[in-house]
MIDRENDREN-270433 format. One record per residue (C-alpha): residue number from 0; x, y, z. Coordinates in Angstrom, 2 decimals, padded with zeros to 5 digits. Example, Ala and Ser with C-alpha at 12.3 -4.5 7.8 and 13.67 -1.06 7.14 Angstrom:
residues 2
+-----+---------+---------+---------+
| num |       u |       v |       w |
+-----+---------+---------+---------+
|   0 |  012.30 | -004.50 |  007.80 |
|   1 |  013.67 | -001.06 |  007.14 |
+-----+---------+---------+---------+
END
This chain:
residues 324
+-----+---------+---------+---------+
| num |       u |       v |       w |
+-----+---------+---------+---------+
|   0 |  150.43 |  082.27 |  122.41 |
|   1 |  151.74 |  085.12 |  119.66 |
|   2 |  149.98 |  083.69 |  116.87 |
|   3 |  146.76 |  084.57 |  119.02 |
|   4 |  147.89 |  087.66 |  120.00 |
|   5 |  148.50 |  088.98 |  116.56 |
|   6 |  145.37 |  086.93 |  114.94 |
|   7 |  143.06 |  089.19 |  117.94 |
|   8 |  144.92 |  092.06 |  116.82 |
|   9 |  143.92 |  091.95 |  113.09 |
|  10 |  140.30 |  091.27 |  113.76 |
|  11 |  140.07 |  094.07 |  116.03 |
|  12 |  141.67 |  096.22 |  113.32 |
|  13 |  139.51 |  094.75 |  110.82 |
|  14 |  136.68 |  095.64 |  112.92 |
|  15 |  137.23 |  098.99 |  113.89 |
|  16 |  137.83 |  099.79 |  110.24 |
|  17 |  134.70 |  098.42 |  109.41 |
|  18 |  132.60 |  100.31 |  112.19 |
|  19 |  134.26 |  103.65 |  110.97 |
|  20 |  133.30 |  102.90 |  107.69 |
|  21 |  129.93 |  102.13 |  108.89 |
|  22 |  130.03 |  105.40 |  110.70 |
|  23 |  130.77 |  107.61 |  107.76 |
|  24 |  128.04 |  105.90 |  105.92 |
|  25 |  125.31 |  106.33 |  108.64 |
|  26 |  126.74 |  110.08 |  108.51 |
|  27 |  126.54 |  110.39 |  104.77 |
|  28 |  123.00 |  108.53 |  105.11 |
|  29 |  122.06 |  111.29 |  107.80 |
|  30 |  123.37 |  114.33 |  105.36 |
|  31 |  121.21 |  113.35 |  102.61 |
|  32 |  117.98 |  112.68 |  104.33 |
|  33 |  118.20 |  116.08 |  105.88 |
|  34 |  119.04 |  117.50 |  102.72 |
|  35 |  116.35 |  115.79 |  100.80 |
|  36 |  113.78 |  116.85 |  103.67 |
|  37 |  114.98 |  120.27 |  103.48 |
|  38 |  114.95 |  120.38 |  099.80 |
|  39 |  110.87 |  119.57 |  100.40 |
|  40 |  110.06 |  122.44 |  102.54 |
|  41 |  110.43 |  120.62 |  105.91 |
|  42 |  112.32 |  122.59 |  108.86 |
|  43 |  114.89 |  120.42 |  110.45 |
|  44 |  116.97 |  122.04 |  113.38 |
|  45 |  119.20 |  120.45 |  116.14 |
|  46 |  122.05 |  121.97 |  117.82 |
|  47 |  123.84 |  118.59 |  118.25 |
|  48 |  124.35 |  115.22 |  116.16 |
|  49 |  126.99 |  112.66 |  117.69 |
|  50 |  127.10 |  109.14 |  116.55 |
|  51 |  128.76 |  106.48 |  119.39 |
|  52 |  128.78 |  102.79 |  120.17 |
|  53 |  131.74 |  101.50 |  119.24 |
|  54 |  132.49 |  098.52 |  118.80 |
|  55 |  128.97 |  096.90 |  118.36 |
|  56 |  126.59 |  099.73 |  117.94 |
|  57 |  125.82 |  102.57 |  115.95 |
|  58 |  123.47 |  105.05 |  117.99 |
|  59 |  122.81 |  108.38 |  116.62 |
|  60 |  121.87 |  110.95 |  118.72 |
|  61 |  120.19 |  114.50 |  118.28 |
|  62 |  119.86 |  117.43 |  120.71 |
|  63 |  117.15 |  120.14 |  120.55 |
|  64 |  115.40 |  118.78 |  117.85 |
|  65 |  112.67 |  121.03 |  116.37 |
|  66 |  110.72 |  119.49 |  112.77 |
|  67 |  107.92 |  120.90 |  111.08 |
|  68 |  106.15 |  119.75 |  107.66 |
|  69 |  106.38 |  122.02 |  104.51 |
|  70 |  102.58 |  123.58 |  105.83 |
|  71 |  104.24 |  124.63 |  109.21 |
|  72 |  100.90 |  123.63 |  110.68 |
|  73 |  102.96 |  121.25 |  113.24 |
|  74 |  106.11 |  121.91 |  114.95 |
|  75 |  107.92 |  118.93 |  117.14 |
|  76 |  110.38 |  119.51 |  119.60 |
|  77 |  112.37 |  117.62 |  121.89 |
|  78 |  115.40 |  118.44 |  123.88 |
|  79 |  117.09 |  114.68 |  122.67 |
|  80 |  116.24 |  111.87 |  120.05 |
|  81 |  117.68 |  108.59 |  119.38 |
|  82 |  118.24 |  106.14 |  116.68 |
|  83 |  119.79 |  102.99 |  117.92 |
|  84 |  121.17 |  100.07 |  115.72 |
|  85 |  123.64 |  097.36 |  116.17 |
|  86 |  126.51 |  097.97 |  113.82 |
|  87 |  126.56 |  094.23 |  111.95 |
|  88 |  122.19 |  094.39 |  111.82 |
|  89 |  121.81 |  097.91 |  110.63 |
|  90 |  118.70 |  097.23 |  109.10 |
|  91 |  117.10 |  096.79 |  112.71 |
|  92 |  116.53 |  100.19 |  114.10 |
|  93 |  115.38 |  101.16 |  117.45 |
|  94 |  114.31 |  105.03 |  118.22 |
|  95 |  113.91 |  106.66 |  121.80 |
|  96 |  111.91 |  110.16 |  122.59 |
|  97 |  112.25 |  111.76 |  125.64 |
|  98 |  110.02 |  111.89 |  128.50 |
|  99 |  108.57 |  115.20 |  127.59 |
| 100 |  108.02 |  116.42 |  124.13 |
| 101 |  105.80 |  119.35 |  122.58 |
| 102 |  104.04 |  120.11 |  119.90 |
| 103 |  102.95 |  123.18 |  118.41 |
| 104 |  100.07 |  124.04 |  116.40 |
| 105 |  097.82 |  126.49 |  115.51 |
| 106 |  095.37 |  125.96 |  117.85 |
| 107 |  097.95 |  125.94 |  120.38 |
| 108 |  100.85 |  123.84 |  122.27 |
| 109 |  100.16 |  120.34 |  123.25 |
| 110 |  102.76 |  118.87 |  126.05 |
| 111 |  103.19 |  115.07 |  126.01 |
| 112 |  104.53 |  113.29 |  128.96 |
| 113 |  105.64 |  109.57 |  128.97 |
| 114 |  107.50 |  107.35 |  131.69 |
| 115 |  108.91 |  105.68 |  128.18 |
| 116 |  108.32 |  105.73 |  124.48 |
| 117 |  110.15 |  103.67 |  121.98 |
| 118 |  109.73 |  102.18 |  118.64 |
| 119 |  111.10 |  099.61 |  116.98 |
| 120 |  111.59 |  098.92 |  113.10 |
| 121 |  112.86 |  096.16 |  110.60 |
| 122 |  113.34 |  096.90 |  106.82 |
| 123 |  114.45 |  094.07 |  104.43 |
| 124 |  118.32 |  093.67 |  103.74 |
| 125 |  118.46 |  095.34 |  100.53 |
| 126 |  118.77 |  098.66 |  098.55 |
| 127 |  114.71 |  099.15 |  098.95 |
| 128 |  114.81 |  099.17 |  102.25 |
| 129 |  110.82 |  098.21 |  102.41 |
| 130 |  109.73 |  098.03 |  106.11 |
| 131 |  109.16 |  094.27 |  107.15 |
| 132 |  107.77 |  095.16 |  110.53 |
| 133 |  107.08 |  097.91 |  113.15 |
| 134 |  106.13 |  098.15 |  116.58 |
| 135 |  105.78 |  101.21 |  119.51 |
| 136 |  104.97 |  101.26 |  123.00 |
| 137 |  104.54 |  104.54 |  124.91 |
| 138 |  104.24 |  103.84 |  128.76 |
| 139 |  102.23 |  105.90 |  130.94 |
| 140 |  101.75 |  108.95 |  128.49 |
| 141 |  099.61 |  112.07 |  129.53 |
| 142 |  098.95 |  114.75 |  126.60 |
| 143 |  098.21 |  118.56 |  127.91 |
| 144 |  096.17 |  120.27 |  125.74 |
| 145 |  096.38 |  123.70 |  125.18 |
| 146 |  093.35 |  124.86 |  127.56 |
| 147 |  094.93 |  122.54 |  130.38 |
| 148 |  092.89 |  119.25 |  130.00 |
| 149 |  094.96 |  117.04 |  130.18 |
| 150 |  094.49 |  113.12 |  128.52 |
| 151 |  096.05 |  109.95 |  129.98 |
| 152 |  096.40 |  106.46 |  129.56 |
| 153 |  098.46 |  103.25 |  131.14 |
| 154 |  100.15 |  102.17 |  127.82 |
| 155 |  099.80 |  102.47 |  124.15 |
| 156 |  100.99 |  099.89 |  121.44 |
| 157 |  101.00 |  100.12 |  117.46 |
| 158 |  102.29 |  097.16 |  115.29 |
| 159 |  102.28 |  097.29 |  111.43 |
| 160 |  103.77 |  094.39 |  109.29 |
| 161 |  103.84 |  094.10 |  105.25 |
| 162 |  101.17 |  091.54 |  103.83 |
| 163 |  102.35 |  089.29 |  101.14 |
| 164 |  105.96 |  090.74 |  100.02 |
| 165 |  103.87 |  094.30 |  099.15 |
| 166 |  105.54 |  097.04 |  100.66 |
| 167 |  102.32 |  098.85 |  099.89 |
| 168 |  100.14 |  096.97 |  101.95 |
| 169 |  100.63 |  096.59 |  106.00 |
| 170 |  098.68 |  094.96 |  108.68 |
| 171 |  098.57 |  097.68 |  110.84 |
| 172 |  097.13 |  097.43 |  115.32 |
| 173 |  096.52 |  099.55 |  117.95 |
| 174 |  095.76 |  099.05 |  121.41 |
| 175 |  095.15 |  101.10 |  124.00 |
| 176 |  095.14 |  100.39 |  128.14 |
| 177 |  093.74 |  102.11 |  130.80 |
| 178 |  092.33 |  105.38 |  128.67 |
| 179 |  091.07 |  107.56 |  131.76 |
| 180 |  087.66 |  109.20 |  129.58 |
| 181 |  087.29 |  113.11 |  130.91 |
| 182 |  084.08 |  113.25 |  132.80 |
| 183 |  083.01 |  116.11 |  130.62 |
| 184 |  083.27 |  113.89 |  127.27 |
| 185 |  080.86 |  111.57 |  129.39 |
| 186 |  078.40 |  114.25 |  130.03 |
| 187 |  078.54 |  115.29 |  126.49 |
| 188 |  077.86 |  112.27 |  125.21 |
| 189 |  074.55 |  111.84 |  127.93 |
| 190 |  075.76 |  109.32 |  130.04 |
| 191 |  075.35 |  109.86 |  133.89 |
| 192 |  077.60 |  109.70 |  136.53 |
| 193 |  077.51 |  106.15 |  137.71 |
| 194 |  079.30 |  105.88 |  134.17 |
| 195 |  082.85 |  103.83 |  134.57 |
| 196 |  085.62 |  106.79 |  133.63 |
| 197 |  088.32 |  104.40 |  132.75 |
| 198 |  088.78 |  102.61 |  129.28 |
| 199 |  089.90 |  098.99 |  130.01 |
| 200 |  091.04 |  098.27 |  126.54 |
| 201 |  090.95 |  099.64 |  123.06 |
| 202 |  091.96 |  097.68 |  120.50 |
| 203 |  092.02 |  097.84 |  116.61 |
| 204 |  093.20 |  095.80 |  113.99 |
| 205 |  093.09 |  097.19 |  110.27 |
| 206 |  094.83 |  096.91 |  106.60 |
| 207 |  096.02 |  099.91 |  105.18 |
| 208 |  097.38 |  100.38 |  101.36 |
| 209 |  099.45 |  103.35 |  100.22 |
| 210 |  100.04 |  104.88 |  097.12 |
| 211 |  103.60 |  104.17 |  097.32 |
| 212 |  105.65 |  101.55 |  098.98 |
| 213 |  107.15 |  101.77 |  102.35 |
| 214 |  110.34 |  101.97 |  101.73 |
| 215 |  113.35 |  104.24 |  100.52 |
| 216 |  112.00 |  105.17 |  096.96 |
| 217 |  108.27 |  105.51 |  098.46 |
| 218 |  109.43 |  108.18 |  100.69 |
| 219 |  111.89 |  110.33 |  098.44 |
| 220 |  109.28 |  110.81 |  096.43 |
| 221 |  107.02 |  112.41 |  099.32 |
| 222 |  105.29 |  111.07 |  102.25 |
| 223 |  102.97 |  108.01 |  100.99 |
| 224 |  099.70 |  108.35 |  101.57 |
| 225 |  096.88 |  105.97 |  102.63 |
| 226 |  095.15 |  104.80 |  099.68 |
| 227 |  092.53 |  102.64 |  101.30 |
| 228 |  091.91 |  101.37 |  104.91 |
| 229 |  089.98 |  098.37 |  106.00 |
| 230 |  088.85 |  097.65 |  109.47 |
| 231 |  089.07 |  093.76 |  110.38 |
| 232 |  088.34 |  093.92 |  114.24 |
| 233 |  087.54 |  096.22 |  116.91 |
| 234 |  087.55 |  095.33 |  120.82 |
| 235 |  086.16 |  098.15 |  123.41 |
| 236 |  086.02 |  096.91 |  127.29 |
| 237 |  084.53 |  099.07 |  129.60 |
| 238 |  084.70 |  098.22 |  133.20 |
| 239 |  083.36 |  094.36 |  132.84 |
| 240 |  081.63 |  095.06 |  129.72 |
| 241 |  083.15 |  094.05 |  126.07 |
| 242 |  082.20 |  094.70 |  122.37 |
| 243 |  083.73 |  092.83 |  120.07 |
| 244 |  083.32 |  093.44 |  115.97 |
| 245 |  085.10 |  091.40 |  113.40 |
| 246 |  084.61 |  091.64 |  110.02 |
| 247 |  085.50 |  093.74 |  106.83 |
| 248 |  084.29 |  097.34 |  106.55 |
| 249 |  085.79 |  099.61 |  104.09 |
| 250 |  084.86 |  103.42 |  103.60 |
| 251 |  083.17 |  104.00 |  100.74 |
| 252 |  083.31 |  106.95 |  098.35 |
| 253 |  081.69 |  109.91 |  100.55 |
| 254 |  083.84 |  108.14 |  103.76 |
| 255 |  081.59 |  105.96 |  105.47 |
| 256 |  082.36 |  102.47 |  106.56 |
| 257 |  080.72 |  099.82 |  104.43 |
| 258 |  080.35 |  096.16 |  104.64 |
| 259 |  079.53 |  093.16 |  107.25 |
| 260 |  080.75 |  092.16 |  110.15 |
| 261 |  079.71 |  090.26 |  113.87 |
| 262 |  079.17 |  092.21 |  116.69 |
| 263 |  079.54 |  090.09 |  120.00 |
| 264 |  078.88 |  091.83 |  123.35 |
| 265 |  079.01 |  090.47 |  127.26 |
| 266 |  077.26 |  092.37 |  130.03 |
| 267 |  075.03 |  094.39 |  127.19 |
| 268 |  072.41 |  094.68 |  129.67 |
| 269 |  074.48 |  096.78 |  131.77 |
| 270 |  075.64 |  098.56 |  128.99 |
| 271 |  072.08 |  099.01 |  127.98 |
| 272 |  071.57 |  100.54 |  131.35 |
| 273 |  074.12 |  103.13 |  130.84 |
| 274 |  073.65 |  103.95 |  127.58 |
| 275 |  071.61 |  107.13 |  127.02 |
| 276 |  067.74 |  106.85 |  125.93 |
| 277 |  064.79 |  106.76 |  127.20 |
| 278 |  063.10 |  104.25 |  129.54 |
| 279 |  060.91 |  103.39 |  126.82 |
| 280 |  063.59 |  102.40 |  123.96 |
| 281 |  065.41 |  100.71 |  126.69 |
| 282 |  062.50 |  098.69 |  127.39 |
| 283 |  062.02 |  097.82 |  124.24 |
| 284 |  065.56 |  096.99 |  123.40 |
| 285 |  065.69 |  094.81 |  126.87 |
| 286 |  062.92 |  092.46 |  125.52 |
| 287 |  063.87 |  092.20 |  122.09 |
| 288 |  067.77 |  091.71 |  122.43 |
| 289 |  066.53 |  089.39 |  125.62 |
| 290 |  065.44 |  086.69 |  123.17 |
| 291 |  068.47 |  086.65 |  121.06 |
| 292 |  070.96 |  086.16 |  124.51 |
| 293 |  069.98 |  082.71 |  125.73 |
| 294 |  072.33 |  083.23 |  128.87 |
| 295 |  071.31 |  087.00 |  129.13 |
| 296 |  075.13 |  087.96 |  129.03 |
| 297 |  076.48 |  087.30 |  125.95 |
| 298 |  074.93 |  088.81 |  122.96 |
| 299 |  076.20 |  088.14 |  119.06 |
| 300 |  074.48 |  090.25 |  116.44 |
| 301 |  075.36 |  090.46 |  112.61 |
| 302 |  075.73 |  093.92 |  111.45 |
| 303 |  075.57 |  095.50 |  107.89 |
| 304 |  076.81 |  099.28 |  107.07 |
| 305 |  075.79 |  100.45 |  103.79 |
| 306 |  074.63 |  103.41 |  102.14 |
| 307 |  075.94 |  105.34 |  105.19 |
| 308 |  073.48 |  103.43 |  107.66 |
| 309 |  074.57 |  100.51 |  110.24 |
| 310 |  071.77 |  097.50 |  110.43 |
| 311 |  072.12 |  095.38 |  113.27 |
| 312 |  070.20 |  092.03 |  112.67 |
| 313 |  068.55 |  093.90 |  110.07 |
| 314 |  066.86 |  096.51 |  111.60 |
| 315 |  068.66 |  100.33 |  111.07 |
| 316 |  069.89 |  101.80 |  114.32 |
| 317 |  071.53 |  104.94 |  112.84 |
| 318 |  074.34 |  106.62 |  110.28 |
| 319 |  077.72 |  104.45 |  109.77 |
| 320 |  080.61 |  106.16 |  110.87 |
| 321 |  082.32 |  108.37 |  108.49 |
| 322 |  085.85 |  108.80 |  108.14 |
| 323 |  087.32 |  112.65 |  108.18 |
+-----+---------+---------+---------+
END
């Protein structure tokens, strides 16, 4: 029994020493990171920083945090911000935001309220600390714009993961559930009062290539910028109407999307009934598309974007979407 007690005391002392050493390492890394950001012109202020979680966690909390890039075009403020990790798995981080935070811009102040907002990131366990994968969830966000208008949704989800062991290439996904479309937006787009005011689902899958690795060295030399972006799929569900676009679309030199894809639509007649166009145009499209939809509900068409134009089933329908 005495040997067991001695063993427990020794293990506890060793673990306590390990935790203290790990805590000092975290504090040194935070100090170095803060100094590096400030040397690049960033503003990073907080009233208090605390490290807690003994014996199994290393949880860092910031109070009254204020962050702004060198341009000072945007300033983010939050009453607190937390970074949580297990002491025996330091390459897995969890970030927690407060239920209320604020963005100050030249255009005015944006207030964000959420019921929960957190993210998880797993880095490769080596000295480069390359991002392996991560995800974020924002529940019940409400963004209040400078003029008082608000945008809300049920949930926003984001995910990213490295492709083929290359720290510059990542697959990224965005999902938006239950977005309340402002009536003014629908009116400006030409939709009538019968148009649904809730976007049930928006899902975007893409591939990103950065000009520098998403790892410790890439961040230390400056914020990595997106070098190329490829759209792999897009799903939009509006009430019982669904549009699915799958293929490979990449911005050309002018920013216009270019490539080939397949568009699949369900309840497309209802969508055409809501879409702003003349009755003559609607009748022609109903007739033409009806011949391509055997069941009258589902429609599948080839889409090609080239030279700034969109061609659906070989027919030009308008300009290609352009990225800023």
